[in-house]
C-alpha positions as CSV (number, residue, x, y, z in Angstrom):
1,M,93.9,145.9,93.3
2,R,91.1,148.2,92.6
3,H,89.8,147.0,89.2
4,K,88.6,149.5,87.0
5,I,85.1,149.8,85.5
6,A,85.3,149.7,82.0
7,S,82.9,151.2,79.3
8,I,82.1,151.8,76.2
9,L,80.2,154.6,74.8
10,L,78.4,152.9,71.5
11,I,76.1,155.6,69.7
12,G,73.6,154.0,67.1
13,L,70.9,154.5,65.0
14,L,68.9,150.9,65.6
15,A,67.4,149.7,62.5
16,A,64.0,148.8,64.0
17,C,63.3,151.6,65.7
18,G,66.0,154.6,65.3
19,Q,66.1,154.6,68.9
20,V,69.9,156.2,70.1
21,I,71.7,153.8,72.8
22,T,74.7,153.5,74.9
23,I,76.1,150.3,75.6
24,N,78.1,149.7,78.7
25,L,80.0,147.0,78.5
26,P,80.9,144.8,81.9
27,G,83.9,146.0,83.8
28,T,84.7,145.0,87.0
29,S,82.6,146.2,90.6
30,G,84.0,145.3,94.2
31,R,82.1,142.8,94.5
32,G,85.1,139.6,94.6
33,G,85.3,141.5,90.8
34,I,82.2,140.6,89.4
35,P,81.8,141.9,86.6
36,E,79.5,144.9,86.9
37,G,76.2,144.2,86.5
38,Y,76.1,140.5,87.0
39,D,75.7,138.3,90.3
40,L,77.0,134.3,90.7
41,L,74.4,132.1,90.0
42,F,73.7,129.1,92.3
43,S,77.3,129.0,92.4
44,P,78.7,129.5,96.6
45,A,81.7,127.9,96.1
46,P,84.5,130.1,96.8
47,H,86.6,128.9,93.9
48,A,83.7,129.5,91.5
49,F,84.8,132.9,90.2
50,A,87.8,135.0,89.7
51,M,89.8,137.7,88.0
52,V,93.0,136.6,87.7
53,S,95.7,138.3,85.7
54,A,99.2,136.2,84.7
55,P,100.6,133.9,84.9
56,E,96.5,132.8,84.7
57,P,95.6,132.8,81.1
58,V,94.9,136.4,79.9
59,R,93.4,136.9,75.9
60,R,94.0,140.8,76.1
61,G,94.8,142.8,78.8
62,E,95.7,142.5,82.1
63,R,92.6,140.1,83.4
64,S,90.2,137.4,82.5
65,E,87.7,135.7,84.1
66,R,88.3,132.5,85.7
67,F,85.5,130.2,86.9
68,E,86.4,126.7,88.3
69,L,83.5,123.7,89.0
70,R,84.0,120.9,91.2
71,D,82.0,117.6,92.0
72,G,79.2,118.8,94.5
73,D,79.6,122.5,94.1
74,C,75.7,123.4,94.0
75,G,73.5,125.9,95.0
76,G,69.2,126.9,95.7
77,S,67.6,124.7,93.0
78,D,69.9,123.3,91.3
79,C,71.1,120.6,94.1
80,G,67.9,118.9,94.0
81,N,68.3,118.6,90.4
82,Y,71.2,117.0,89.7
83,R,72.6,120.3,88.1
84,Y,76.4,122.1,89.0
85,R,77.2,125.7,87.7
86,S,80.5,128.0,88.3
87,E,78.0,130.5,86.6
88,I,77.7,134.1,86.1
89,S,73.9,135.8,85.4
90,E,73.7,139.1,83.9
91,N,70.8,141.3,85.6
92,K,67.5,142.1,83.7
93,D,68.0,145.6,84.5
94,S,71.7,145.7,83.4
95,T,70.9,144.0,79.4
96,V,71.0,145.9,76.3
97,A,69.8,143.1,74.2
98,R,66.2,143.1,72.7
99,L,64.4,140.7,70.9
100,N,63.8,141.7,67.0
101,R,66.7,143.9,67.1
102,D,70.2,143.3,65.9
103,I,73.2,143.1,68.5
104,W,76.6,141.7,68.1
105,F,78.8,139.9,70.9
106,G,82.1,139.2,71.2
107,W,84.8,137.0,73.6
108,S,87.3,134.9,73.7
109,F,86.7,131.1,75.6
110,Y,90.1,129.0,77.0
111,N,89.6,125.6,78.0
112,D,91.7,124.8,80.9
113,T,90.9,120.8,81.7
114,I,87.4,120.1,80.0
115,L,88.1,116.7,77.7
116,S,86.2,115.2,75.1
117,V,83.0,113.0,76.7
118,S,80.9,109.7,75.7
119,R,77.5,109.2,76.3
120,D,78.3,107.8,79.8
121,T,80.4,110.6,81.1
122,W,78.4,113.1,79.4
123,L,77.0,116.3,82.2
124,G,75.1,118.4,80.0
125,T,77.8,121.0,80.0
126,V,77.2,124.2,79.2
127,V,79.1,127.1,78.8
128,G,77.1,130.6,78.0
129,G,74.3,131.4,76.5
130,W,71.3,133.7,76.6
131,K,67.6,133.6,78.5
132,L,65.3,135.9,78.6
133,E,64.3,134.5,82.6
134,G,64.7,132.7,85.2
135,E,63.7,128.7,84.9
136,Q,62.8,129.1,80.7
137,P,64.8,127.6,78.8
138,A,68.0,129.2,77.2
139,I,67.2,131.0,73.9
140,F,70.5,129.8,72.7
141,R,73.1,128.0,74.3
142,F,76.6,126.5,73.9
143,V,76.6,123.0,74.9
144,Q,79.3,119.8,74.9
145,Q,77.6,116.6,73.3
146,P,79.1,113.6,73.4
147,L,81.6,112.3,70.5
148,G,79.1,110.9,67.5
149,E,76.2,112.5,69.0
150,G,73.2,114.3,66.6
151,D,71.7,113.7,63.0
152,W,74.5,116.1,61.3
153,D,73.6,114.5,58.1
154,S,69.9,113.5,57.5
155,C,68.8,116.7,59.9
156,D,66.4,119.2,58.6
157,P,68.7,122.0,56.5
158,A,66.4,124.9,57.3
159,I,66.9,123.9,61.0
160,C,70.4,122.9,61.1
161,N,73.9,123.1,59.2
162,R,74.3,119.5,58.0
163,G,78.0,118.1,57.9
164,G,80.6,119.6,59.2
165,N,83.9,118.5,61.7
166,P,82.8,115.3,63.7
167,N,85.4,116.3,66.7
168,D,83.0,119.7,66.9
169,D,81.8,118.6,70.0
170,V,80.6,122.4,71.1
171,V,77.1,123.0,69.2
172,V,74.8,125.8,69.5
173,Q,71.4,124.5,70.3
174,L,68.6,126.9,70.1
175,D,66.8,125.3,73.3
176,E,64.0,127.2,73.6
177,M,62.4,126.4,70.3
178,R,63.4,123.1,70.6
179,Q,61.1,123.0,73.3
180,S,58.3,125.7,72.4
181,A,58.1,124.0,69.0
182,N,58.5,120.3,70.2
183,W,61.9,119.9,67.5
184,G,63.1,116.5,68.0
185,D,65.2,113.9,65.2
186,A,64.3,115.9,62.3
187,Q,65.7,119.3,64.0
188,N,68.5,117.5,65.6
189,D,67.1,118.2,68.8
190,G,67.7,122.1,68.5
191,N,71.4,121.3,67.8
192,I,72.3,123.6,64.7
193,C,76.1,124.2,64.2
194,R,79.0,122.4,65.4
195,L,81.3,125.3,66.2
196,W,84.5,124.1,68.3
197,S,86.0,120.6,69.6
198,M,86.8,121.1,73.7
199,Q,90.0,118.4,73.7
200,G,91.3,119.5,70.5
201,N,91.2,123.5,71.9
202,L,92.7,122.2,75.4
203,G,95.1,125.1,76.1
204,R,94.3,127.4,73.7
205,W,92.6,130.8,73.0
206,V,88.8,130.5,71.1
207,D,87.9,133.8,69.8
208,I,84.0,134.2,69.6
209,V,81.7,136.2,67.7
210,V,78.3,136.1,68.0
211,N,75.6,138.6,65.7
212,T,72.1,137.9,66.2
213,N,68.0,140.2,66.8
214,F,66.6,137.3,69.0
215,G,63.9,137.4,66.2
216,S,60.5,136.1,67.4
217,D,59.6,135.7,63.5
218,G,60.6,134.1,60.5
219,Y,63.0,137.0,60.1
220,G,65.3,136.0,63.4
221,Y,68.6,135.0,62.5
222,L,72.0,133.8,64.5
223,R,75.6,134.1,62.9
224,I,78.8,132.5,64.4
225,W,82.0,133.1,64.1
226,I,84.9,131.0,65.4
227,N,88.3,132.4,65.0
228,G,87.2,134.1,62.4
229,E,85.6,131.3,60.5
230,M,81.6,131.4,60.0
231,K,80.8,128.4,61.6
232,C,76.8,129.2,61.9
233,N,74.5,131.1,59.7
234,Y,71.4,129.6,60.7
235,T,67.9,131.8,59.5
236,G,64.5,131.8,61.3
237,Q,63.0,131.8,64.7
238,V,65.3,132.2,67.1
239,V,62.6,133.0,70.4
240,S,59.0,131.6,69.6
241,A,56.1,134.0,70.0
242,E,54.4,132.7,73.1
243,R,58.2,133.7,75.3
244,A,58.2,137.0,73.2
245,R,55.7,137.9,75.3
246,T,58.0,137.9,78.2
247,Q,57.6,141.2,80.3
248,V,61.2,141.6,80.6
249,P,63.3,144.6,79.1
250,G,65.6,141.7,76.9
251,P,67.5,138.7,76.8
252,T,70.4,138.2,79.7
253,N,73.5,136.2,79.2
254,R,75.0,133.3,81.5
255,R,78.5,132.7,81.5
256,G,80.5,130.2,83.0
257,I,80.4,126.5,83.2
258,F,77.1,125.2,84.4
259,N,77.1,120.9,84.3
260,S,72.9,120.6,83.2
261,Y,72.4,116.9,84.0
262,T,74.6,114.9,86.0
263,Q,72.2,111.5,87.0
264,R,73.7,110.0,84.1
265,W,77.3,110.2,85.6
266,S,75.9,108.7,89.0
267,E,74.1,106.0,87.4
268,R,76.9,105.1,85.2
269,Q,79.7,105.9,86.8
270,G,78.8,105.4,90.8
271,T,80.6,106.9,93.3
272,A,83.3,108.1,90.7
273,V,84.5,111.7,91.2
274,K,82.9,114.2,88.7
275,P,85.9,116.0,86.6
276,R,87.3,119.0,88.1
277,M,86.3,121.9,85.3
278,I,88.7,125.1,84.5
279,V,87.6,127.5,81.7
280,H,88.9,131.4,81.0
281,Y,86.4,133.8,79.4
282,D,87.9,137.6,78.3
283,E,86.9,140.6,76.5
284,F,83.4,139.8,76.7
285,L,81.8,142.7,74.8
286,V,78.3,144.1,73.2
287,G,77.8,146.3,70.8
288,L,76.0,147.3,67.2
289,S,78.9,146.3,64.9
290,R,81.5,143.4,64.4
291,L,84.0,145.9,65.3
292,D,82.8,146.4,68.5
293,V,83.1,143.4,69.5
294,D,85.8,141.0,67.2
295,T,88.8,140.2,69.5
296,R,90.8,139.9,66.0
297,L,89.5,142.4,64.3
298,R,90.0,145.2,67.0
299,E,93.3,143.5,67.7
300,T,94.5,144.3,63.8
301,N,92.8,147.9,64.1
302,R,95.0,149.0,67.4
303,L,91.6,148.9,69.5
304,P,92.3,148.6,73.5
305,P,91.4,145.7,75.2
306,V,88.7,146.2,77.7
307,D,89.5,144.8,81.5
């Protein structure tokens, strides 16, 4: 079936500069169904990515994005650095995100197979994030932690959200700030908020909304809602001043499955096969307001799905 390229025209007055912009939401291209404006990133396996329809999980509309990662799935520089991934990356010329400018993202995430992990079985699994470019650390990313990991009780409350559900092992990490500002134990290694439980939501859709301005000064913010509940309300620098000088249009999205560090598994599990991971993403939207991107609000307001 020939996939339609979906787009929404969003015209808004940006508070930062009064600029009117048009945002094209990713549809599907003719390159194996990869969303327009994206490319596979170091993901050569034929099972790495597919656009699928029912009976595969679909949150809204007719299709969802399916990612699958198996032991040994590496490409490019990943292969010499203990990394595997099934991931798509937004082209820098396609991004509408900009530093120090308000923007909203929304999508739904479905976990088919990923279970909770311990320190001995941790693979540094990342399920999405934003970067400025290349090998630079992620501005922020969604990381699965080993259960019980992190100092969520005494970390600096100006940086991290203390407490939370100890079973919520998917956290948001300000990785670029962690590295540029040398955040350590006191800042919980840049892990600022617990978001949801990976195993607790096995076989369920998780609806995610993100509002940020990718702020490179003290006026930055990052707000995240999970299934309609605010789980993160961080105020402060999101991008370091040094990185903000990078000559790229703006932050780009990466999503899928990225096992960022597999060496510990090999050291502690020997030749045991690493788990096969499958997830789905649906309704990845970009906009100027929550209504533009929030799956639940869009359903309530009878707005059409965007395949």
